[in-house]
C-alpha positions, 0 to 999 in steps of 0.5 A: 474514499475509494468506496465512496468514489465507486458508489458515486459512479465517478469512474474517472477519479483516482484514489492514491494513498501515500503511507509510511512504513510505520503505518503497516504496524497496526491492524487498521492498515491491514483491514483497510488493505483487505477491504480495498481488494474486495470493495474497490475497483481501482486503488493505488498505495504508495509506500514511503519507506524512509528506513527510520525503523527503530528495529529491523522489519520482520514478518511476511509483509516486510519480506514481501515488500522487500522482494518487490522493492529489490526486484530487478525490474523495479530497480531498473525503472527507478 
């Protein structure tokens, strides 16, 4: 959607995606994020972590998201 917006030249539109934490368990989500960096100008992803994971989240992405969500600045704003 963001690439289509950019191709149309609609600079005043925002593309916002709400993704659950389970969405980041498949390769397509990672491919989309990789392409978003190089293909779009403005793209917002809202992570909805409902803490319903079957098992503990592990790996680099889980660690990075945990670092972001527990950062003092983020906790202060929320």
